[in-house]
C-alpha positions in Angstrom: -11.7 -13.9 13.0 -9.7 -17.0 13.5 -6.4 -17.1 16.0 -4.0 -19.9 17.2 -1.9 -19.3 19.3 2.1 -20.2 18.8 5.5 -21.2 20.1 7.0 -18.4 22.7 9.7 -16.9 23.7 10.6 -15.4 27.2 13.4 -14.4 29.6 11.5 -15.3 32.7 7.8 -17.7 32.1 4.9 -15.0 34.0 3.5 -17.9 35.8 6.6 -19.7 36.7 7.4 -19.6 40.1 4.4 -17.6 40.7 4.0 -17.0 45.0 2.1 -14.2 46.8 4.0 -11.3 48.3 3.2 -8.2 50.0 3.9 -5.2 47.9 2.7 -3.9 44.7 0.9 -4.8 41.2 2.5 -3.2 38.2 0.6 -4.8 35.0 2.8 -3.3 31.8 1.6 -4.1 28.0 5.0 -3.3 26.3 5.2 -3.9 23.1 3.1 -5.1 19.9 4.6 -6.1 16.5 3.7 -7.8 14.0 6.1 -10.0 11.3 5.8 -13.1 9.1 7.7 -16.4 9.7 10.9 -16.6 8.2 12.8 -19.4 5.6 16.2 -19.1 7.7 17.3 -22.2 9.7 18.5 -20.6 13.2 20.6 -22.4 15.9 18.8 -21.8 19.9 19.0 -22.9 23.2 15.9 -23.7 24.7 17.1 -24.2 28.0 21.0 -23.5 29.0 23.1 -25.5 31.0 23.9 -24.5 34.8 27.4 -24.7 33.7 27.0 -22.0 31.0 23.6 -19.7 33.1 22.8 -21.3 36.2 19.3 -22.4 35.1 16.7 -22.7 37.7 15.4 -26.1 39.2 12.7 -26.8 41.6 13.8 -29.9 43.1 13.3 -32.5 45.4 16.0 -34.7 46.9 14.8 -38.5 48.0 15.7 -41.4 49.6 14.3 -43.8 46.8 12.4 -42.9 43.8 10.1 -45.5 45.3 9.3 -42.4 47.5 8.7 -40.1 44.7 5.3 -38.5 43.9 2.9 -39.6 41.9 2.7 -37.9 38.9 6.1 -35.7 39.3 6.5 -35.7 35.7 3.5 -34.3 34.2 3.3 -30.5 33.6 0.0 -30.1 35.8 1.6 -31.8 39.2 2.4 -28.8 41.7 5.8 -28.4 42.6 5.4 -24.9 44.2 6.7 -27.2 48.1 10.0 -28.0 45.8 13.1 -26.5 46.7 14.2 -23.8 43.9 18.3 -24.3 42.8 20.6 -23.6 40.5 21.8 -25.9 37.7 25.3 -27.9 37.8 23.1 -30.7 41.0 26.4 -32.3 42.3 28.3 -32.6 45.0 31.9 -31.2 44.6 34.5 -29.2 41.4 34.7 -31.1 38.7 37.1 -29.7 35.0 36.4 -26.4 36.1 32.7 -26.9 36.4 31.4 -25.9 40.3 28.2 -27.4 41.1 25.2 -24.9 41.7 23.2 -26.5 43.9 24.2 -29.5 46.3 23.3 -32.8 45.5 25.3 -35.0 47.9 24.5 -39.2 48.2 26.4 -39.2 51.5 28.5 -42.6 50.9 28.0 -46.1 50.5 24.7 -48.6 51.0 22.4 -48.2 51.7 22.8 -45.0 50.0 21.3 -41.9 51.5 19.9 -38.7 49.6 20.5 -40.8 46.4 17.4 -39.6 44.0 17.6 -35.7 42.5 14.1 -35.0 40.8 14.2 -31.6 39.1 11.5 -29.8 36.6 12.0 -26.6 34.6 9.5 -24.4 32.5 10.6 -22.8 29.7 9.3 -21.3 26.6 9.9 -22.1 22.8 11.2 -18.8 20.8 8.6 -17.4 18.2 8.8 -18.9 14.7 8.9 -22.9 14.1 11.1 -25.4 15.4 12.0 -27.8 13.0 15.1 -30.6 15.2 15.8 -30.3 18.4 18.3 -32.7 20.9 18.7 -33.2 24.3 22.5 -33.6 25.7 23.0 -34.0 29.5 26.2 -34.2 31.6 25.4 -36.7 35.0 27.0 -39.7 36.8 25.7 -42.3 37.0 21.8 -42.8 36.0 19.3 -40.0 34.2 16.0 -40.0 32.8 14.4 -37.0 31.0 10.7 -36.1 30.3 9.7 -34.0 28.5 5.6 -32.3 28.4 5.4 -36.0 30.5 6.7 -37.4 28.5 10.2 -40.2 28.1 12.9 -38.7 25.8 15.0 -41.8 27.0 15.2 -43.8 29.6 18.4 -44.3 32.0 18.2 -48.1 31.7 18.6 -48.3 28.3 21.9 -47.0 25.4 21.5 -43.4 27.0 20.4 -42.7 30.4 23.3 -44.8 31.7 26.9 -44.5 32.7 29.7 -45.9 35.9 31.5 -42.7 34.7 32.3 -39.3 36.1 30.2 -36.5 34.3 31.5 -35.3 30.6 30.2 -32.1 28.9 28.3 -33.4 26.3 28.8 -37.1 25.0 26.5 -39.7 24.0 25.3 -41.3 27.5 23.4 -38.5 27.4 22.4 -37.1 23.7 19.0 -37.4 22.4 16.9 -36.3 19.9 13.3 -35.0 20.9 10.8 -34.5 18.2 9.0 -31.4 17.5 6.1 -32.9 18.3 6.9 -33.4 21.7 6.8 -30.0 22.6 4.0 -27.3 23.6 3.2 -23.7 22.3 3.0 -22.6 25.1 4.2 -23.9 28.2 6.8 -26.6 28.2 8.1 -28.5 31.0 11.8 -30.5 31.1 11.4 -32.9 33.8 14.5 -34.8 34.6 15.0 -37.9 37.5 18.8 -38.8 38.5 19.9 -41.6 40.9 24.3 -42.0 41.9 24.1 -45.2 41.2 23.5 -47.6 37.9 24.2 -51.7 37.2 25.8 -52.0 40.9 28.1 -49.3 40.2 28.5 -45.9 41.5 30.8 -43.1 41.6 31.9 -40.9 44.0 30.7 -37.7 42.4 26.9 -37.5 41.6 26.6 -34.8 38.9 23.3 -33.6 36.3 23.5 -31.2 34.5 20.9 -30.7 31.4 20.7 -28.8 28.6 18.2 -28.7 24.9 19.1 -26.9 21.9 17.0 -26.5 18.4 17.2 -25.3 14.8 14.3 -23.3 14.1 12.7 -20.8 11.6 12.4 -17.4 13.5 10.5 -14.9 13.4 11.1 -11.6 10.7 8.9 -8.5 12.9 7.9 -6.4 10.1 6.5 -2.0 9.3 5.9 -2.3 6.5 1.7 -1.9 5.0 0.3 -5.8 4.7 -1.7 -7.3 2.5 -5.5 -8.2 2.4 -5.5 -12.4 3.2 -1.8 -11.8 4.5 -1.2 -14.6 7.6 0.6 -12.1 10.3 2.0 -13.5 13.6 1.1 -10.9 16.3 4.0 -10.3 18.8 2.9 -9.5 22.2 5.3 -8.1 24.6 3.9 -8.3 28.3 5.3 -8.1 32.0 4.6 -7.6 36.2 6.9 -4.8 37.0 6.1 -4.9 40.6 7.0 -6.8 43.1 3.8 -8.6 43.9 2.1 -11.1 42.4 -0.8 -10.6 40.7 -4.2 -13.2 40.7 -6.2 -13.8 37.7 -4.5 -11.9 34.9 -5.8 -11.5 32.0 -4.0 -10.4 28.5 -6.2 -9.4 25.6 -5.8 -9.0 21.6 -8.4 -6.7 20.4 -8.6 -5.9 16.1 -11.0 -3.8 15.5 -12.3 -3.1 18.6 -13.7 -7.0 19.2 -11.6 -9.6 20.8 -9.5 -11.7 18.4 -7.3 -14.1 21.1 -7.2 -13.9 24.7 -5.7 -15.8 27.7 -6.3 -16.3 31.6 -3.3 -16.5 33.8 -4.3 -18.1 37.7 -1.0 -16.1 38.6 1.8 -13.5 36.9 4.7 -13.4 38.8 6.0 -10.0 40.1 9.1 -9.0 38.1 8.6 -10.9 35.3 7.9 -11.0 31.7 6.9 -12.7 28.2 6.7 -12.8 24.7 4.0 -14.3 22.5 2.9 -14.8 19.2 -0.6 -14.8 17.9 -1.3 -16.1 14.3 -4.3 -14.0 13.0 -5.5 -13.0 9.4 -6.5 -9.7 8.7 -9.9 -9.2 6.3 -10.7 -5.6 5.8 -9.0 -3.1 4.1 -7.6 0.2 5.3 -6.1 1.2 8.8 -6.9 -1.3 11.4 -6.3 -0.5 15.2 -4.5 -3.4 17.8 -5.3 -3.3 20.6 -2.7 -4.4 23.5 -4.1 -5.3 27.4 -3.3 -6.8 30.8 -5.7 -6.3 33.9 -6.4 -8.7 36.9 -7.7 -8.7 40.6 -5.3 -7.7 42.0 -5.0 -3.7 42.4 -2.7 -1.2 41.1 -1.9 2.0 42.1 -0.5 2.9 37.9 -3.0 1.7 35.0 -1.7 3.7 32.7 0.6 1.3 30.7 -2.1 -1.5 30.9 -2.1 -1.2 27.6 -0.8 0.0 24.7 -2.4 0.4 20.7 -0.9 0.3 16.6 -2.5 1.0 13.9 -1.8 -1.5 11.1 -2.5 -0.9 7.2 -4.5 -3.2 4.7 -3.6 -3.2 1.0 -5.0 -4.3 -1.8 -4.0 -7.8 -2.8 -0.7 -7.4 -4.4 
């Protein structure tokens, strides 16, 4: 049976910030729903600003960009050794917005702690992204990347300014093509520094946001017509306080595996929802089974799988 992974929505990515911990793994198959792509357009925030949500980033503060690790902006880069902090990054309160993580360049040339690198992973809403935009409140320079691809450079019209941060203005605003997003895990990486054009403010700041318009997914409990293209929405979690190693998420229809995803780790206390496209090819009742397992020991395996029955009608 042909399947393909669709766009994702998540409260916390199972892969994100996964570090080995002592405790109990508790993998859970939470939900299995079906439906169709909607036709309505709706706004959605893909990456919330730190001002609004204290969004977490892996970050690294350097004296100069020449010290940046190779391929730091690429999705496959290992940032597990970086610090974890919430946006906004800055040195002092401005316009009643307080930094979530202190970034202080400590004065004049030669600059100290002048360069900031940040990385944030996020998923997409189930549905179709139609358009997207990045906004960055910053001072004085930033260059953002999405999945390793340059969005804009601080050497151009965007990404550089000689004033303090602003929510939002054209300095840090740019359209993002929907084709730049990945259907699974997405990475926003940004290089920021305190000065540009030989100018620096007495303030440092970085706080990004990504918004979009999309066709949201609509679940249904109605019978399905033979040949319809469905989206199956799968909800899984690790409700324990320990990271699961080498996890596998499996979707079966009629006892046959139609989709499977492997995760090197499933972080503790996280959950995720993913969409899978699937077309039923026979009439009648079709059992759909969702399961999640790993190589880690669990004391409770009763919630590792769930099953629903899908009824397929004749062509309408």
